[in-house]
C-alpha positions, 0 to 999 in steps of 0.5 A: 457473458461480458455484460455486468452491472458492476465491474471491479478493477483490482482483486486485493482487499478493496476489490474483495470487500466490495465483492462481498457487499455487491454479492449481498445486494445480488448485483451481477458483477466481476472482479478483474485481477491481473495476478494469477492468484488472489493475494499475490500483491502481498506474496511478492513483497519482501520476505520478512514483511510483517504487518503493523496491524494485528489480526483483529484489525485486519478483517474484511467484512464477514470473515475473521482473520485466522490465528491469535487475534492480538498477534501481527501476521506476516505478508503470506498470512495476509495473502492467504487470508485474502485468498480464503476470503474470495473462496469462502464467499465464492466471489467471481474473480477473473484472474490473470486479466490486465486492464488495458483501457477503460472508457465510457461509451454512452451510458456504459463503460467498456473495459478492454483487457488483453484478450476480451472486452467487458461492459458494465453500467458501473465501474469501481477502480480498486487498484489501491495506491501502490502502482509505479515505484518512485525512485528520485532522479538523483539515482542516475548520478550513482556509479553503475557499480552501486547496486540499487533496488526499490523496495518493490524489488527487494526480497532479502539480503541475498540480493545485495552485494558486499559492503554498506547499504543506504536505505532511503525513506523513513516509512515502515518498510524502510525502518523494518528493512534497515533494522533487518540488514543492520544485523549483518552489515553497516546500514545508513538510514536516511530519513527525509521526514521527521517520524514518530515511533509508536509501539505495537503494544501498550500494556499487552494490548495492541496500540490499534485497540487504543487508536480505535477507542479514541476514534483515531482510525475512524475520524473523517479526513475533514475533521480537525483530528483528521486534518491534523493526522493527515498533515503529519507523516505516518508514524513508524509502528515498532522498531524504536528500540531496535533502531536506538540500540543499533544506532548506539552500537554503530551498526545503524547510522541515522542521517537526514534527507538524501540530497545529492549523490556522486559515484559511490558518495551520498550527501545528506541535508545535515551536511554529512556524507557516506560511501555506499555499495548498495542503495535501497529506495524505500521511497514509495509509489506514484499513481498510474492510471495510464489505462484510464481514458476518461477525462475529468477524473484525475487531478494535475498530479494524476490522483483521483478526484472524488468524494468518498470514492465517488467521482463526477463521472456517473457510474465511476468510483474508486475504493482503497485509496489512502484517506478515502474517508478515514485513516483506516481507509487504506488498511485491510481492516478499514476498507470494508466500511468504505466498501459498504458505504460505496455499494449503497451509492452505486 
């Protein structure tokens, strides 16, 4: 059977949360996932990745995240939880299936994969925000002997060559990897934006407990507090103490934005420079919907045009986008609310 009420593209946390909601509504649906195993998008991240949200705040609707609820899980535990979730609720997931094209024919959608055609009255794109790794164009001016990796390729320090490493990008991944590497080699940490550092725990309680109580996680992006949070770079959770201590010892050198490179020399906005053998680009991702052959869905920068995930194209929706409705929308523990909302409007 290749005809459904709803086709969900993406089998990560967003797609699975929607699958739970659709099953409760007795809808005929399938979740299309390009990986061979549920959770592989987490398993493929760097080895030492630890989530900054505790287990109690990483739960999809209907199933508790295993383990001590106030502790931080690693990426493999997150992956295993998603796999457990799909099995527990017996969600129909079509693994190893890549969407080559999505188009609308009349009043229904056609999803072309590598080996079949699927049809549905409605489609939800739940592929998340991490599509194409972004590396600035200045990377092309580095000498060919400088070893370059994007965080999507990085697994552990064994991939690097001898010598100093420049970590470019001031998000949580960049900070975590910079601290990890500074224990064994000189690290230059280039922070483009001024970021605040927040502790993971305050008085023994996860900081996300306080954020939840204060309404920071659930404030819609259209509210005053939502607009203020969106206007500032996301904070780095944890690592303030490690960054400070490593900086004082000289193992970690904090510099400003990377503006120019030439051979092995890198120049920063504060007028300083450094010589490096390795560069790790923690510069994020850009959206990529090249397979989406439906007009009036994306803006000039390739981002979805939507209101709480609902587009102007009847039957086409998105789920799992950053700030789809609130700060929690792109978190494992927050996507469930968006999924439950969306299923009522399908």
